[in-house]
N, C-alpha and C positions, 0 to 999 in steps of 0.2 A: 270715570266718578270717583273720586276717593272719598268713603265713607268713614265719619269718626269711630273709634273705635268702641264710644261710650253708645252709639248705636245698634251696632254689632253686637255686642254683649246684652242686650236688650232680650229679655224672654215674655213672649206674648201668649196670652191663653185666647182664644176664640171662642166662644157660646152663640155668635150671634149668626143668622143666616138668612138667604136671598142676597140682596146688593150691598146696601149700605154700610153695615158692619164687616162684611166679609172683604170690601174695597181697602177698609181700615187696615185689617191683617193682610193683606197683600202689600200695601204701602212698605209695613214695615218689613215684611219678608225679602222685597227688591230690596231694602236697604241691608239685608244681612242678619236682622234678626232673627231669633228661635221664635216661630210662629206655630202652635198646637191648636189644630181647630178639634173642638170637641163637638160630637153630634149625637145624637140618639141611634141606639143600635137598630129600631125598626122602623124609626120615623127620623131618619136623615136631613140634611137640608134639602127643604122641598125642590129647591133649584136644580137637582139632579134629576130630576124627572120632566124640566120644562125641555123637552127636546124637539127640533123639527121636525117634518114626518120624514125627510130623508137620515135623520141619525138612526144608531143600531139600538133596537129596543131593550136589547140585553146588556148595555153598558151600563155600568153604575155610576156614571158622569154625562153631563150634557154641555154643550158649547157655552152655555147660558152660565151654568157653573164655575165652567174654566173661566170664564171671563173675570171672575174676581178672585180666583181660588189658584194662588201659584207660590212655592216655594213654601209648600205649609205642611206640618205634619200631622196627620188623622188620627184620630182617637176615639173609637165608639163606648160612649158612658150614657147611662140611664142615671140620671142627676135625682130620681127620687129610690134608687137601690141605693141601702147605706153601704153597701162597700164599693160602688162606685163613687158615691160622694165623698167617702174617704179617700179615693185616688184623688179628684179634683182638688180637694183641700189641700193634697203633699204638693199637687203642681202648683198651686197658687200660694204656698208656703215662701217661694224663692222667685214669684214672677215679680214683673214690673207692670204689666197692664193687663185688666182684664176687660173684654169687649163682649158688652151684652145688648140682646134689642129684646128684651121681655116682656111678656104684656103684664099689665097692672096685676099687681100682685104675686108674680111667680119668683121675683127674689125672694118675698118669705115663704112660698112654698120650696123653694130650692135651699132656703139656710143661707143665702146670700145676699144678706142685707149688708149695708155700708159700716155697720158697727162693726158687726161678724167679719165680716173680712178684714177691716183695720185692725180689728183685735190679734187676728192670725197674722197680718203681715201688715205693721205700720206704712212701710213705702208703696204699698200697691197704688196703682193708678187705675181706677174703674171708669172704663168710658162706657156710656150707656145711650142707646139711641130708642126713641120713642117716635109713634107716629105723632099725635097730637097733644103730648105734653106728659109728663108723670102720671100728672091725677085722672087722663083719660080712658077708658077702657076700650075706645074704638079701634077696631081693627084697620090698618092703614097702610096701604098698597100707592104705589108711583101714582097710578092713573087717578086715583081718589085725591091725592095731594093737587095733582097737577090742575083737576076739577074747582077743588075749594079754594085754590090760592089765586087764580085768575089767570094762571097760565093758560088753561085751555081757551079759552073767553078772547083770550087775544091771538092765538095761532089759528091758521088756517087763513080763508079767504072771504068775503061777504058772502058768496055762494054754498060754499062747504059746510057752513056750520063750525061750532067749536072743534077742534083737533087736538089729540093727543100729541106730542113730542112723540119720536120715534126712537128715543131712549129713556132710561128712566133716571130722567135729568135731575128730580128732585132726589130721589136717593144718592145720586152722585154728589150732589152739594152738600145734602147731610153728612157724609162721609168726608168730603173736604171739610167741612166744620169741625167734626170731631176731630180730625188730624192736628188740626191747628191748636185745638183745647188741649188734645194731650200733650203735642210738645211744649206747648206753655207750661202744662202742669210739671211734665220733664224738669224743665228750667228752675221751676221753683223749689222742687223737689234736692237739685243742688245745693239748694240755701238751707232749707229747713230741714232736709233727713224724711221727710212724711209725705206720703202720697195724698189723694185727693180724689173726689168724684167730679167727671167732665160730662155732663149729659145734654143730650141735642135733639130736639123735636125735629121732624120732618116739616113738620107745619112753620115752625121758625125759621127753618133754613131756606124755605121756598120765599117767606114774605121778606127776609133778608137779601133775596136775590132779584126782587123786583126793578131795583136799582131806578133808573131814568123814568121807567113806565110809571113808578109810586111817585115820583118826585112832579110829573106832568099832573099827576092829579090832587097832590097834597098841596101845591103851587098854583095850579091854573084852574083846576076843577075837571081837567080833559078826561075821559075816560077810554084807555085804547080799544080798539076795535079791531075786529077782524082785517089785514091788509095783506094777507101774502106775505111776502118777502119784504113787503116795501118800509122805510123808516118814517114815521110820524114827524119828525124834525128836520130832516135831510131828503134833498132830491138833486139830481138821480141817485138812488139809491136801494137796490134790492130788484128793481125792475129786472126782468128777464128779457134779453135780446137774442134773436136768431143770425147767426152768422151765414156767410155765402155756404159755407160748408155742413151747414143744418147743425152747427154746435149751439148750444145755451151759454150764454155769458151774462155776466152782472158785473157792476161797477158801484161802487162806494165813495162819491165825489163829496167829500167833505168840507171844501172850501170852495171859494171863488176864482182862486189861483188854479186848484187841480181843474174846474172846471174848463176853464179858457185853455189849459192845456189838452185836456180831452179833445175840445172842439177842435183843436188845431191838427191834432193825429188824424180826426176824424176828414180833416179837411171841411169845416164845417163852422169856420171861426164867425160867419156873418149873424151866427144864432148868439155871440157873445154880445150883441149890442141890442139884442130885442131885447125892449123894456119887461116882456113876460119873464126873462130868465136869467136877468144881469146879478140880482142876487138871489141867495138860498131861500129866503122867504118868497118870492116873487114864483122862484122855481116850484116850492111846493104846492101854491097856488094854481098854476099851471100846468101839474106835472103831467097829467095825461096828452095836451098837446106836445109837450118837451118829449114825452116818451115816442108819439108817433113820427116825428119830423127823427128823431136819433134813429129809430129803425130803419128808415130809409138810407141812412150813410153807412150804419152797421151791416146791411144786407150787402154791401159792396166788400166786404173783407171777409179773407178766411181768419178763422181763429186764433189759430199760432200766431200769423203775422200781427196780427191786431194786438194781443195782447203783448208779445214781444217789446213791440214799439210803446205800448203804454208802459212797462215794467220800466223801460230805459228813463221813462220822467217820471217814474215813481207816483203813476198814477194808480190808484187802487183799483184792481178788477180780475177777474177771476173765471175760468170755466166751471161750469156746473158738473162736478164729475160724480159718475156712481160709485158705490164702494168698493169694487173690483179694481177700479181705477186709482183709487185713492192706495190702497193696502199694498197694489204692487209697485208702487211710486218707489225710487231708490229713497228718497228723503222719509218715507214712513218705516222703511224697513230696520232701519236701528231701532224702531220702538215697539217691535213685535217681539215678544217673549215664549218660547217652545219648552216644552217639559212633558215628559212621559208620566202619567199619574195612573197605576193600575194597569200599566202594558198597553195605556192607550197612548198615542202621540197628541198632545194637546196643544194650543198656540192661543193667544190673545196682546191686547196692547198693553202698555205699560200702565202703572197707574204714576209715575214719577216722569214727569215732563222737564223739571228743573236739573241744572249742570250746576256742581260746585266746584271750583277751582281755588287751589293755593300757588301762594307766589313761590 
């Protein structure tokens, strides 16, 4: 991918920790920008200590830390030390972007208010992430946001109770929002010559990601319930079926025509004329009966054979894979980035999934 020279020439100073802010820094590092991650000498990024039991306790890094730290330069500074504060200010004089996730009032404590920063460097773009907004002093972790914004209440099964998603999704979403805002600010700066401040809260990023579940409530009063992998608007969609070779497969049948193709492959065409299953709304009303019938047909198929036939007809389907299967797949390997940090070999997946081509 050919990256514009203007992106490669950017200088990013990252004062943020944990996942959301550092993911933005890594995004720019992947694109070739110079990214300087500044950490406290005695209390660096806490995720350095978030280690699995099998990880080396003496290592200064963890797999979690490495997931959003790649291609960066590392610098230890105590922002309350006058000498270190001067070093930081010297870094910011010609910086393009500053990334922070300070607690409320920390920008004043460190002398890094917007007015001060723009007096030092009028072109500086300040990217800020907070938990519940800049006026809130609540400590926010992804779990707390998943709980407070409806994600946990919808996730899980009727019997499981609310379940947290197994990645820090709200942090990831907030990071994407901040990237978008910073890129717009960079475009604006090309015209005005002036920097700006871009702020994102985890709370706002989460609410803005509720999409169809929000509209289901806002337009019909429907409150999403825990349905496992099922879709509230489509069937069959998300049900888990077992094949003859004991693999788990799932299907996303989004239209009546896909449903008919699906049944044709299964040799179950008689179900297409069953009044319980003709259209999507009927299938939703009778999804349990439909599941039972489909399972009897799917039991006769080997996983790969069934999925290959459905792929040919462009019927959405997939095997439910574990993460080792995913990351050893040939299609995933180009998305893995490796790097040595302090003598330790590290690996993570990219933050950039897009491709830019030029004529």
